C-alpha positions as CSV (number, residue, x, y, z in Angstrom):
1,M,-23.7,-21.3,-10.0
2,N,-25.0,-24.2,-12.1
3,K,-22.8,-26.4,-14.2
4,S,-24.0,-24.9,-17.4
5,S,-22.6,-21.5,-16.6
6,S,-19.1,-22.8,-15.8
7,L,-17.9,-22.4,-19.3
8,F,-19.3,-18.9,-19.5
9,L,-17.6,-17.8,-16.2
10,L,-14.3,-19.3,-17.4
11,I,-14.4,-17.4,-20.7
12,K,-15.4,-14.2,-19.0
13,A,-12.4,-14.6,-16.6
14,L,-9.9,-14.7,-19.5
15,S,-7.6,-11.8,-20.3
16,K,-7.2,-10.5,-23.9
17,Q,-3.8,-12.2,-24.1
18,E,-5.3,-15.5,-22.8
19,K,-8.1,-15.4,-25.3
20,R,-5.7,-14.8,-28.2
21,Y,-3.5,-17.6,-27.1
22,F,-6.5,-20.0,-26.7
23,K,-7.5,-19.5,-30.4
24,L,-3.9,-20.2,-31.5
25,F,-3.8,-23.2,-29.3
26,A,-7.2,-24.5,-30.5
27,K,-6.1,-24.3,-34.1
28,R,-3.1,-26.4,-33.4
29,H,-4.8,-29.0,-31.2
30,T,-8.3,-29.6,-32.4
31,A,-7.8,-30.7,-36.0
32,R,-10.8,-30.5,-38.3
33,K,-13.2,-29.6,-35.5
34,M,-11.2,-26.5,-34.5
35,N,-13.8,-24.2,-36.2
36,V,-16.6,-25.6,-34.1
37,Y,-14.9,-24.9,-30.8
38,I,-13.6,-21.4,-31.7
39,R,-17.1,-20.5,-33.0
40,L,-18.7,-21.8,-29.8
41,F,-16.1,-19.9,-27.8
42,N,-16.9,-16.7,-29.7
43,A,-20.6,-17.1,-29.2
44,V,-20.4,-17.6,-25.5
45,E,-17.9,-14.7,-25.2
46,K,-20.5,-12.3,-26.7
47,Q,-23.2,-13.1,-24.2
48,K,-23.7,-10.8,-21.2
49,S,-25.2,-13.7,-19.2
50,Y,-25.2,-17.4,-20.0
51,D,-28.1,-18.3,-22.3
52,E,-28.0,-21.9,-23.7
53,S,-31.2,-21.5,-25.7
54,A,-29.6,-18.6,-27.6
55,L,-26.6,-20.8,-28.4
56,R,-28.9,-23.5,-29.8
57,T,-30.6,-20.8,-31.9
58,V,-27.3,-19.5,-33.3
59,F,-26.1,-23.0,-34.2
60,A,-29.5,-24.4,-35.3
61,G,-29.2,-27.0,-38.0
62,E,-25.6,-27.9,-37.2
63,S,-24.9,-31.5,-36.3
64,F,-22.7,-30.8,-33.2
65,I,-25.6,-28.9,-31.4
66,R,-27.2,-32.3,-30.7
67,H,-24.3,-33.0,-28.3
68,L,-23.8,-29.5,-27.0
69,R,-23.1,-30.6,-23.5
70,V,-20.2,-32.8,-24.6
71,H,-18.8,-30.1,-26.8
72,K,-19.0,-27.5,-24.1
73,Q,-17.1,-29.8,-21.7
74,Y,-14.4,-30.4,-24.3
75,L,-14.1,-26.7,-25.0
76,Y,-13.8,-26.1,-21.2
77,E,-10.9,-28.7,-21.2
78,I,-9.2,-27.1,-24.2
79,I,-9.3,-23.7,-22.5
80,L,-7.7,-25.1,-19.3
81,R,-5.0,-26.9,-21.4
82,S,-4.2,-23.6,-23.2
83,L,-4.0,-21.8,-19.9
84,D,-1.7,-24.4,-18.5
85,V,0.7,-23.9,-21.4
86,F,0.3,-20.1,-21.4
87,H,1.2,-19.9,-17.7
88,A,3.7,-22.7,-17.7
89,N,6.6,-20.5,-16.5
90,N,4.7,-17.8,-14.7
91,S,5.3,-19.1,-11.1
92,A,7.7,-21.0,-9.0
93,E,5.0,-23.7,-8.5
94,S,4.5,-24.2,-12.2
95,K,8.3,-24.4,-12.8
96,L,8.7,-26.9,-10.0
97,R,5.8,-29.0,-11.2
98,K,7.4,-29.1,-14.7
99,L,10.9,-30.1,-13.3
100,I,9.4,-32.7,-11.0
101,H,7.4,-34.2,-13.9
102,Y,10.6,-34.2,-16.1
103,A,12.4,-36.1,-13.3
104,E,9.6,-38.6,-13.1
105,I,9.8,-39.2,-16.9
106,L,13.5,-39.7,-16.8
107,Y,13.2,-42.1,-13.9
108,E,10.6,-44.2,-15.7
109,K,13.0,-44.3,-18.7
110,G,15.8,-45.7,-16.5
111,L,17.9,-42.5,-16.9
112,Y,18.7,-42.2,-13.2
113,K,21.7,-39.9,-13.5
114,E,19.8,-37.5,-15.6
115,C,16.8,-37.8,-13.3
116,G,19.1,-36.9,-10.4
117,K,20.3,-33.8,-12.2
118,V,16.8,-32.5,-12.9
119,A,15.7,-33.3,-9.3
120,A,18.7,-31.3,-8.0
121,R,17.5,-28.3,-10.0
122,A,14.0,-28.7,-8.6
123,K,15.5,-28.9,-5.1
124,K,17.5,-25.8,-5.5
125,L,14.5,-23.8,-6.8
126,A,12.3,-25.2,-4.0
127,I,14.8,-24.0,-1.4
128,Q,15.2,-20.6,-3.0
129,R,11.5,-20.0,-3.2
130,D,10.6,-21.7,0.1
131,R,8.2,-24.3,-1.4
132,P,7.9,-27.2,1.1
133,I,5.1,-29.0,-0.7
134,Q,7.1,-29.3,-3.9
135,M,10.2,-30.1,-1.8
136,L,8.4,-33.2,-0.5
137,E,7.9,-34.3,-4.1
138,V,11.7,-33.9,-4.6
139,K,12.4,-35.9,-1.5
140,K,10.2,-38.7,-2.9
141,I,12.3,-38.8,-6.1
142,E,15.5,-38.8,-4.0
143,K,14.2,-41.8,-2.1
144,M,13.3,-43.6,-5.4
145,L,16.8,-43.0,-6.7
146,M,18.4,-44.2,-3.5
147,Q,16.4,-47.4,-3.6
148,R,16.8,-48.0,-7.4
149,Q,20.3,-46.7,-8.2
150,L,22.3,-47.2,-5.1
151,G,20.4,-49.8,-3.1
152,F,21.6,-50.4,0.5
153,R,25.2,-49.4,-0.5
154,S,24.1,-45.8,0.3
155,G,24.8,-46.4,4.0
156,D,22.9,-45.6,7.1
157,Q,24.0,-42.0,7.2
158,S,22.5,-41.3,3.8
159,V,19.3,-42.8,4.9
160,T,19.3,-40.9,8.1
161,D,20.1,-37.6,6.3
162,L,17.2,-38.1,3.9
163,H,14.8,-39.1,6.6
164,D,15.7,-36.1,8.8
165,S,15.5,-33.6,5.9
166,T,12.1,-35.0,5.0
167,S,11.0,-34.8,8.6
168,A,12.1,-31.2,8.7
169,V,10.0,-30.3,5.7
170,L,7.0,-32.1,7.2
171,S,7.5,-30.2,10.5
172,Q,7.6,-26.9,8.6
173,L,4.4,-27.8,6.8
174,T,2.7,-28.7,10.1
175,T,3.7,-25.5,11.7
176,E,2.5,-23.5,8.7
177,N,-0.8,-25.3,8.7
178,D,-1.3,-24.7,12.4
179,F,-0.5,-21.0,12.0
180,W,-2.9,-20.8,9.0
181,S,-5.7,-22.4,11.1
182,L,-5.3,-19.9,13.9
183,S,-5.1,-16.8,11.7
184,F,-8.0,-17.9,9.5
185,R,-10.3,-18.5,12.4
186,M,-9.5,-15.0,13.6
187,F,-10.2,-13.7,10.1
188,L,-13.5,-15.5,9.9
189,F,-14.6,-13.8,13.1
190,Y,-13.5,-10.4,11.7
191,N,-15.3,-11.0,8.4
192,R,-18.5,-12.1,10.0
193,K,-18.8,-9.6,12.9
194,G,-16.4,-6.8,12.1
195,A,-15.8,-5.8,15.7
196,I,-15.4,-7.1,19.2
197,R,-18.5,-6.0,21.0
198,T,-18.7,-8.3,24.1
199,S,-16.4,-9.6,26.8
200,P,-16.7,-13.3,25.7
201,E,-15.6,-12.2,22.2
202,E,-12.6,-10.4,23.6
203,R,-11.7,-13.5,25.8
204,W,-11.8,-15.7,22.7
205,F,-9.3,-13.5,20.9
206,N,-7.1,-13.4,24.0
207,T,-7.2,-17.2,24.3
208,V,-6.2,-17.6,20.6
209,M,-3.2,-15.3,21.1
210,K,-2.0,-17.3,24.1
211,H,-1.4,-20.3,21.8
212,P,2.1,-21.8,22.1
213,L,2.8,-21.0,18.4
214,F,2.8,-17.3,19.1
215,R,5.6,-17.8,21.7
216,K,8.0,-19.2,19.1
217,N,11.1,-17.3,18.1
218,I,10.1,-15.4,14.9
219,N,13.6,-15.8,13.4
220,T,13.2,-19.6,13.4
221,L,10.0,-19.6,11.4
222,S,9.5,-20.1,7.7
223,Y,8.2,-17.3,5.4
224,R,4.6,-18.4,5.5
225,S,4.7,-19.0,9.3
226,K,6.1,-15.4,9.7
227,F,3.3,-14.1,7.5
228,H,0.6,-15.7,9.7
229,F,2.4,-14.6,12.8
230,Y,2.4,-10.9,11.8
231,Y,-1.0,-11.1,10.3
232,S,-2.6,-12.6,13.4
233,H,-0.9,-9.9,15.6
234,W,-2.1,-7.2,13.3
235,L,-5.7,-8.5,13.4
236,Y,-5.6,-9.0,17.2
237,Y,-4.5,-5.4,17.9
238,F,-6.8,-4.0,15.2
239,M,-9.8,-5.7,16.7
240,K,-8.8,-4.3,20.1
241,D,-8.5,-0.7,18.7
242,D,-4.8,-0.7,19.4
243,Y,-4.0,0.8,16.0
244,R,-0.4,1.8,16.8
245,N,0.6,-1.9,17.4
246,A,-1.6,-3.0,14.5
247,Y,0.4,-0.5,12.3
248,L,3.7,-1.7,13.6
249,N,2.9,-5.4,12.9
250,N,1.6,-4.6,9.4
251,K,4.7,-2.6,8.6
252,K,6.8,-5.7,9.5
253,L,4.5,-7.8,7.3
254,I,4.8,-5.5,4.3
255,S,8.7,-5.5,4.7
256,L,8.6,-9.3,4.8
257,M,6.6,-9.5,1.6
258,E,8.5,-6.8,-0.3
259,A,11.7,-8.7,0.4
260,R,10.2,-11.4,-1.9
261,T,9.3,-9.4,-5.0
262,G,9.0,-12.6,-7.1
263,D,6.1,-13.8,-4.8
264,I,4.3,-10.5,-5.2
265,R,4.6,-10.6,-8.9
266,E,3.4,-14.2,-9.2
267,N,0.6,-13.9,-6.6
268,P,-0.2,-10.3,-5.7
269,A,-3.5,-11.2,-3.8
270,S,-1.9,-11.3,-0.3
271,Y,0.1,-8.1,-0.9
272,I,-3.1,-6.3,-2.1
273,V,-4.9,-7.3,1.1
274,T,-2.0,-6.4,3.4
275,L,-1.6,-3.0,1.8
276,N,-5.4,-2.5,2.2
277,N,-5.1,-3.3,5.9
278,F,-2.1,-1.0,6.2
279,I,-4.2,1.9,4.8
280,E,-6.8,1.1,7.4
281,D,-4.2,1.5,10.1
282,L,-2.9,4.8,8.7
283,R,-6.4,6.3,8.4
284,R,-7.3,5.4,12.0
285,L,-4.0,6.9,13.1
286,K,-4.9,10.1,11.1
287,K,-1.8,9.7,8.9
288,Y,-3.8,11.0,5.9
289,K,-0.8,11.9,3.6
290,E,0.8,8.5,4.2
291,C,-2.7,7.0,3.6
292,L,-2.8,8.6,0.1
293,H,0.7,7.4,-0.6
294,A,-0.2,3.9,0.3
295,I,-3.4,4.1,-1.9
296,S,-1.2,5.2,-4.8
297,K,1.0,2.2,-4.1
298,L,-2.0,-0.1,-4.2
299,K,-3.2,1.4,-7.5
300,A,0.3,0.9,-9.0
301,I,0.3,-2.8,-8.5
302,R,0.6,-4.4,-11.9
303,V,-2.0,-7.1,-12.4
304,T,-3.2,-8.8,-15.6
305,S,-5.8,-11.3,-14.5
306,K,-9.4,-10.1,-14.2
307,S,-9.7,-11.5,-10.6
308,M,-6.7,-9.4,-9.5
309,Q,-8.1,-6.3,-11.3
310,E,-11.3,-6.9,-9.3
311,R,-9.4,-7.0,-6.0
312,V,-7.5,-3.8,-6.7
313,F,-10.7,-2.0,-7.7
314,I,-12.5,-3.2,-4.5
315,N,-9.7,-2.2,-2.1
316,V,-8.9,1.1,-3.8
317,F,-12.6,2.1,-3.9
318,V,-13.3,1.1,-0.3
319,Q,-10.1,2.8,1.1
320,E,-10.5,6.0,-0.9
321,T,-14.1,6.4,0.0
322,L,-13.4,5.7,3.7
323,L,-10.6,8.3,3.6
324,Y,-12.9,11.0,2.1
325,T,-15.7,10.0,4.5
326,T,-13.3,10.5,7.4
327,T,-12.0,13.8,6.1
328,G,-15.4,15.1,5.0
329,E,-14.2,15.4,1.3
330,F,-17.3,13.8,-0.1
331,E,-17.1,15.5,-3.5
332,K,-13.9,13.6,-4.1
333,G,-15.6,10.4,-3.1
334,K,-18.5,11.0,-5.5
335,A,-16.2,11.0,-8.5
336,L,-15.4,7.3,-7.6
337,I,-19.0,6.1,-7.6
338,Q,-19.6,6.2,-11.4
339,E,-16.5,4.0,-11.9
340,A,-17.7,1.7,-9.1
341,N,-21.0,1.3,-10.9
342,E,-19.2,0.3,-14.1
343,N,-16.9,-2.1,-12.2
344,L,-19.8,-3.7,-10.3
345,E,-21.3,-4.5,-13.7
346,K,-18.0,-5.7,-15.1
347,F,-17.3,-8.0,-12.2
348,K,-20.9,-9.0,-11.3
349,S,-20.3,-12.7,-12.0
350,T,-17.3,-13.0,-9.7
351,I,-17.3,-10.2,-7.1
352,S,-17.9,-11.5,-3.5
353,K,-21.1,-10.5,-1.8
354,T,-19.1,-9.0,1.2
355,A,-17.2,-6.7,-1.2
356,E,-20.3,-5.6,-3.0
357,L,-22.1,-4.7,0.2
358,N,-19.1,-2.7,1.4
359,I,-19.1,-0.8,-1.8
360,C,-22.8,-0.1,-1.5
361,Y,-22.5,1.1,2.1
362,N,-19.6,3.4,1.4
363,A,-21.4,4.9,-1.6
364,G,-24.4,5.5,0.6
365,V,-22.3,7.4,3.2
366,I,-20.7,9.5,0.4
367,Y,-24.0,10.6,-0.9
368,F,-25.3,11.2,2.6
369,G,-22.3,13.4,3.3
370,M,-23.1,15.4,0.2
371,G,-26.7,15.9,1.3
372,D,-28.1,13.8,-1.6
373,Y,-30.3,11.6,0.7
374,T,-32.3,10.1,-2.2
375,K,-29.2,8.5,-3.7
376,A,-27.9,7.6,-0.3
377,K,-31.2,5.7,0.3
378,H,-30.8,4.0,-3.1
379,W,-27.4,2.5,-2.1
380,I,-28.4,1.6,1.4
381,N,-31.5,-0.1,0.1
382,R,-29.3,-2.3,-2.1
383,I,-28.0,-3.8,1.1
384,L,-31.3,-4.0,3.0
385,N,-33.1,-5.6,0.0
386,D,-30.3,-8.2,-0.4
387,T,-31.5,-11.4,1.4
388,S,-27.9,-12.7,1.8
389,A,-26.5,-9.5,3.4
390,I,-27.4,-10.5,6.9
391,H,-25.4,-13.7,6.6
392,M,-22.5,-12.4,4.4
393,A,-21.7,-9.1,6.1
394,Y,-23.7,-8.9,9.4
395,D,-22.0,-5.7,10.7
396,I,-22.6,-3.8,7.4
397,Y,-26.2,-4.9,7.3
398,C,-26.8,-3.8,11.0
399,F,-25.3,-0.4,10.5
400,A,-27.1,0.0,7.2
401,R,-30.3,-0.3,9.1
402,L,-29.2,2.5,11.5
403,L,-28.0,4.7,8.7
404,N,-31.4,4.1,7.0
405,L,-33.1,5.8,9.9
406,V,-30.9,8.9,9.7
407,I,-31.5,9.1,5.9
408,H,-35.3,9.0,6.4
409,F,-35.0,11.6,9.2
410,E,-33.1,13.9,6.8
411,L,-35.7,13.2,4.1
412,G,-38.4,14.3,6.5
413,D,-40.3,11.1,6.0
414,Q,-41.7,11.0,9.5
415,I,-44.5,8.4,8.9
416,F,-42.2,5.8,7.3
417,L,-39.5,6.6,9.8
418,E,-41.8,5.5,12.7
419,Y,-42.4,2.2,10.9
420,I,-38.7,1.4,10.2
421,V,-37.6,2.5,13.7
422,K,-40.0,-0.1,15.2
423,S,-38.9,-2.7,12.7
424,A,-35.2,-2.0,13.4
425,Y,-35.7,-2.2,17.2
426,Q,-37.4,-5.6,16.9
427,F,-34.6,-6.8,14.6
428,F,-31.8,-5.8,16.9
429,D,-33.6,-7.2,20.0
430,K,-34.4,-10.5,18.3
431,K,-30.8,-10.9,17.1
432,K,-29.4,-9.9,20.5
433,R,-27.5,-7.1,18.9
434,L,-29.1,-4.3,20.9
435,Y,-26.0,-2.9,22.4
436,K,-26.0,0.4,24.3
437,F,-25.2,2.5,21.3
438,E,-27.9,1.0,19.1
439,E,-30.4,1.2,22.0
440,L,-29.8,4.9,22.6
441,I,-30.2,5.7,18.9
442,L,-33.4,3.6,18.5
443,N,-35.0,4.9,21.8
444,F,-34.3,8.5,20.7
445,M,-36.0,7.8,17.3
446,R,-38.9,5.9,18.9
447,R,-39.7,8.0,22.0
448,R,-38.1,11.4,21.9
449,L,-38.1,12.5,18.2
450,P,-41.9,12.3,17.6
451,K,-42.5,14.6,20.5
452,I,-40.2,17.4,19.3
453,I,-42.0,20.4,17.7
454,S,-39.6,23.3,17.8
455,R,-36.1,24.1,16.6
456,E,-35.0,24.8,20.1
457,E,-36.3,21.4,21.3
458,F,-34.5,19.7,18.5
459,R,-31.2,21.3,19.6
460,E,-31.7,20.4,23.2
461,E,-32.7,16.8,22.5
462,F,-29.8,16.4,20.1
463,M,-27.3,17.8,22.7
464,E,-28.7,15.3,25.3
465,L,-28.3,12.4,22.8
466,R,-24.8,13.5,21.9
467,S,-23.8,13.6,25.6
468,A,-25.2,10.1,26.2
469,L,-23.5,8.7,23.1
470,L,-20.2,10.3,24.1
471,K,-20.4,8.6,27.6
472,I,-20.9,5.1,26.1
473,T,-18.4,5.5,23.2
474,G,-15.7,5.8,25.8
475,Q,-16.3,2.1,26.5
476,K,-14.2,-0.1,24.3
477,F,-17.1,-2.3,23.0
478,E,-19.3,0.6,22.1
479,R,-16.9,3.0,20.3
480,K,-16.7,0.6,17.3
481,A,-20.1,1.8,16.2
482,L,-18.6,5.2,15.2
483,E,-16.3,3.5,12.6
484,Y,-19.3,2.8,10.4
485,F,-20.9,6.2,10.6
486,D,-19.9,9.2,12.7
487,F,-23.2,9.8,14.6
488,I,-21.5,12.2,16.9
489,S,-20.3,14.5,14.1
490,W,-23.8,14.2,12.5
491,L,-25.4,15.4,15.8
492,D,-22.8,18.2,15.9
493,S,-23.9,19.3,12.5
494,K,-27.5,19.5,13.6
495,I,-26.7,21.2,16.9
496,E,-24.5,23.9,15.2
497,N,-26.7,24.0,12.1
498,R,-23.6,23.5,9.9
499,P,-23.0,21.0,7.0
500,F,-22.0,17.5,8.1
501,A,-18.9,17.7,5.8
502,Q,-17.7,20.8,7.4
503,I,-17.8,19.2,10.9
504,L,-15.8,16.2,9.6
505,K,-13.2,18.5,8.0
506,R,-12.8,20.4,11.2
507,K,-12.4,17.2,13.1
508,A,-9.8,15.8,10.7
509,G,-7.9,19.1,10.6
510,I,-8.6,19.7,6.9
511,N,-8.8,23.3,5.8
């Protein structure tokens, strides 16, 4: 993103209510020049992508256009100021910042008693909402008041109490920071690789979970430390395929969050992610009805900001399509793809690459399951042709290459299939990603498939490949591959000469 597009992105991120409030705010705070800034705002808002030359054409001949960079920067600042006022009382943090600022003003005016009253209100709110960072600001004001108003007449005990309470807040922040560091390192591994596929990777996770922090009494921890405690345990068990324990830890995490409805309302992002993870657990435990209920719960989260609308869309689409892929109900998944296309366009300037690639992969699997291999190829090619995919979502990229082979097999494109099989083998070998599962698939495509000439030979070779895959997917590091695409069920569909969707429905117990 270049600096020139910052204003465009900010304007596009505004809700209708925020845009309306900005225009009212600008009329009150920009005097005679208000018309320039509102007109510039409107011109940028109409653009689908940022185009400065178009702005210069629209405002050609007007004096302010000679200093467009300065006016854009000022407009950017006006928008931020309007947002600051618009959201002034929307969160505990903003309320605390305001109270702390009031206390500082009163202190500077020498109104120490009044300052103490406002600081006491801030302290009460910081305790109620468990906001240690803002509590430190309150402690600073209390120290200033002690030094200025009471001097050394406060006595040693008052000094000791204030010192100890400040130390307790600092200790809480240190513990929360340490928990965050551990849980986020685990998340980064999960986000980059998606699965534990080697013994060294498993040992790394085991080492992290032996950290002394995880031996602390959960009841002595702050809210944020408890959050990271449960999240880290969820991720640990999830990565080890222990979905029962992952589910139990996630359930505790959801209960912890739902006990603080104010936090969910102010900042729904963490709750959205946690519900998404919970749906993953339910699907893997084959609790499909509970899965649908949790998806409905996710859809029902009330969000107003564009960024939160984007998060809800991503998580709902991914979880619904994964559910219908698991149960073989691909037609239900197809209905979601048109909406996904519209939302990808709507959020194209802000959506993360990882989320976009996940959406493309799931859409590809949905169309594959319906037997529309041309559209499946289209969505998978969006991943394979994206140069950033290998860095942003390595696991998705790797399995997209494998699924691409199956798609071209189904399309009967034998000549091109031979080329991409060779290319895929070289890629996996070079990246040291040629695990047993991938090697079996690729060797079958390279060496066995071209020699098959009869239907009976196809059946026998597919049965042999199925047997070999079943043996290795019993190993914990290899079975992860089936979470991206159910190759075993696809082979069953070929062996039995039945639709892929029908095999999956039977497996899921769907009539």
